[in-house]
N, C-alpha and C positions, 0 to 999 in steps of 0.2 A: 720450366721457364715461363714467365708471365707473358701474356699475349699483348702485342702492341696494338693500341686502340687510339682512335681520334677522340680527344677530350676538349671540351670548351671550358676554359677557366674564366670565372667572373671575379673581378676584384673591385670592391667598393672602397673608395678612398676620398680623402680630402684632395683638393686640386692644388697641390703644392709643387713648386719647381724641383726638379731632380728625381721625382719618383719614377718616371719612365726609365731613366738611366739605371737606377738601382734595380728595378724589376727586370729590365733586359739583361743586366749583369748576372742575375740569378740563372737565366737561361743559357747565357754565354758560358758561364763557369761549368755548366753541366753538359755543354755541347748539344743543346736541344734547339732544333730549328723551330721558329715560329712560322706557322703556315698562314695565319691570318691574325690581324690585330685591329681593333677599333676602340674608340673611347667616346663617351658622351655623358651628358647630365643623367643622373639616375632619377628614380621616382621621388626622391627626397631632395629638396633644394639645398644646394651647397655640397652635395655628395656626387662624385663621379663614378662611372662604371667603366672598367677596362674589360674587353672581351678578347681573349687570346685563344687561338686554336693550335694545339700541338698533337703529335702522334708519339705516344710513349706507353710504357706499361703503367698499370694502376699504382704500383709501388712508387714509381718515379713521380707521377702526378701528385700523389699524396705528399711526398717530400717537397715538391715544388710549392704547393699550396702552403705548407708549413713555413717554408722559408719566406714566401711572399708576405704572410701574416706577421712576420717579425719586423717588417718595415714600419717605421714610426707612423707614417701617414695612412697606412692601410687599416681600414675598419674591419673588414671581413673578406675572405676569399673562399670560393667554392669551385668544385669541378663537376662536370656532368658529361655523360656520353651523348652521342647524337640522338639516341632513342629517348633520352630524358629531356630533350629540348625541342623547341620550335625555332628554326633559324632560317635566315635569308641573307643574300648579298645583293647589292645593286651595282649596275655597270652603266657606263656612258660610252657611246660609240659616235665618233665624228666622221662624217662621210661627205664627199663633194656633192653639192646640190644637184649638179647635172645628172647624177645617177638616179636620183629620185624620179626624174621625169623621163629620162632616156631608157632606163632599164626597168621594165615592168616587173621583172622577177624580184627586184629588191623590195617592192611593196608587198609582195607575197611573203617574202622572208620575214619582214617586220610583223605582218598580220599573223602568220603561223606561229611566231615565237611569243605572241601576246606582249610585244614591246610597244612602247609609245614614242612618238616623235615629240620632243619637248621644245625644239626651236628650229626654225628654218630661216636661212638668210640666202642672199644670192650666191654666196661662195660655198656654204656647207649647211648640213642639217645634223641635228644631234638626236640620237635614239637613246631611250632609257629602258633598261630591263631589270626587273627585280625577280629573283628566284634562287634556286640552288646553283652551286658552282658549275655543275655540268650544263645547266641551261644557259647561263651567261657565257660560258665557254663555247657552247655550240653556236650561239648567235655570233660570237667573235669569228669563229671559223667560217660561218656562212657569209659574213660580210667581208672577210679578208680579200676575196677576189675583186672586190669593188674598190680596193685601195683605201683601207681605213687610214684616216688622217691622224686620229688619236683614239686611244682606248684606255679606260681606267675602270678598275673594279674596287669596290669597298671591301673592307674586312667583314667578317661574319658579324651579324647582330643576332641576338637570341634572347629568348625568355624560356624559363623552365616550365615543364608541364605541371609539375607538383608545386604546391605552395612553398615559399621559402620564408624562413624566420627573419630574413634580412630587414623587412619593413619595420618590425618591432625594434631591432637593433639600431637601425638608422633613425627612427623616430626618437629613441632614447638619446642617441648621439646628437641629433639636431637640437633636442630640448636642452641637453647639458651645455651645448655651445652657445645657446641663446640666453642663458641665465646670467 
């Protein structure tokens, strides 16, 4: 039996309405849970990149990528293990401002976690932390006793360690669409 592993799936696509629904339906149909999801502009103008994290066997991730590539708007899809990528997440933590001045320990928590205060108002302050999931989660746990007003974490963002042929594919795609 194949081993279940965490994979990062990268999808390069045009930015068209409905693609997210079609891609998520592929996961739904196979009863595969998405652990993290993010999307942004890629390195090529007009081409977007979806980054999706799943825990499946290699056989399943290969089938997923094949199904995803069948979508009309998808230019190319890849999958990589954690060892093949450099990845991070970002998190924001909203805390009452009074704690910043009344609880000395909270300043130590922020400093020790290498987080940054991004805004301070009379009512609240916001901390930003970029790192691995366990780092952003640890800071959330450390701040919880101080009454987190809000917490949000991004999906994984990643780049591969090895060069990818996607730049050439995207350049050709971009060139064809601009003719």
